[in-house]
C-alpha distance (Angstrom), angle and dihedral (degrees) to the residues before:
residue distance angle dihedral
M1 . . .
R2 3.85 . .
F3 3.75 95.2 .
Q4 3.83 138.1 24.7
P5 3.86 114.0 -117.9
G6 3.87 96.5 -153.9
Y7 3.87 117.1 -159.5
L8 3.79 110.0 -0.6
T9 3.96 116.4 -136.1
A10 3.76 138.8 165.4
T11 3.75 133.6 -161.3
P12 3.76 120.7 -120.0
G13 3.83 91.1 -110.9
A14 3.86 93.5 53.1
L15 3.85 89.3 45.1
E16 3.77 90.1 50.7
A17 3.97 90.9 47.8
L18 3.72 90.6 48.8
E19 3.76 92.6 51.5
D20 3.70 93.1 47.2
A21 3.88 89.8 53.0
K22 3.79 91.2 45.3
Q23 3.87 90.0 -123.9
S24 3.66 134.8 137.6
P25 3.76 119.9 -121.3
M26 3.81 88.7 -139.5
E27 3.88 87.0 65.4
F28 3.82 87.9 67.5
V29 3.72 98.2 34.6
Q30 3.95 88.6 54.9
R31 3.94 89.6 54.0
H32 3.67 90.9 46.7
L33 3.82 92.8 50.7
A34 3.89 88.4 46.7
C35 3.75 89.5 58.2
D36 3.78 93.0 -110.2
W37 3.73 93.9 142.9
G38 3.91 92.9 -171.9
E39 3.83 120.7 -154.8
V40 3.93 99.8 3.5
C41 3.74 124.9 121.6
D42 3.75 123.3 -104.2
E43 3.78 91.6 -101.8
D44 3.82 90.7 56.1
K45 3.82 89.9 44.9
A46 3.90 89.2 56.7
E47 3.83 87.7 43.5
N48 3.78 91.5 56.4
E49 3.79 92.1 47.8
L50 3.96 90.2 52.2
S51 3.92 86.6 43.5
I52 3.81 89.6 59.3
K53 3.72 91.8 54.2
E54 3.80 100.4 37.9
G55 3.76 98.1 37.9
F56 3.76 100.8 -113.1
R57 3.76 130.5 139.5
I58 3.73 119.7 -66.6
L59 3.85 124.9 -147.2
S60 3.92 130.8 -170.2
A61 3.84 126.4 176.2
Y62 3.70 127.5 -156.4
R63 3.68 143.0 162.9
T64 3.78 130.6 -125.0
N65 3.83 121.9 -128.9
K66 4.02 83.9 -96.2
G67 3.79 90.9 54.2
V68 3.76 97.9 -107.7
R69 3.80 112.2 150.1
L70 3.84 116.3 -123.9
W71 3.74 127.7 -172.2
I72 3.92 126.1 -156.1
I73 3.68 115.6 -158.6
T74 3.84 123.9 -174.2
E75 3.75 110.4 -163.7
A76 3.82 119.8 -119.8
D77 3.76 93.6 -112.5
R78 3.89 89.9 50.6
S79 3.85 90.0 -123.7
S80 3.77 92.8 127.1
T81 3.75 149.6 3.2
T82 3.91 118.8 -151.7
I83 3.97 129.7 -166.6
L84 3.78 108.0 -149.1
L85 3.70 143.0 152.9
P86 3.89 114.5 -101.1
E87 3.86 89.2 -116.8
E88 3.85 89.7 56.6
Y89 3.68 92.5 59.3
């Protein structure tokens, strides 16, 4: 693991989307921790790589089986990682 996730949390909207899709939050957290950034542009992928080295915020984006977009954000201080819907940001 190239970075620590800290405390794992999820917003109500993200939990509802995951339940509707019958998917586990850990499916997406594991991808995030494996540096599979999902559906982010090349610039954001490069930013995530820099963020790991420099201690900045890390953002991944995925879609559930139902097509609902999820973000996973690990805070710069690595105190927490949150799964949320983009509109909940």
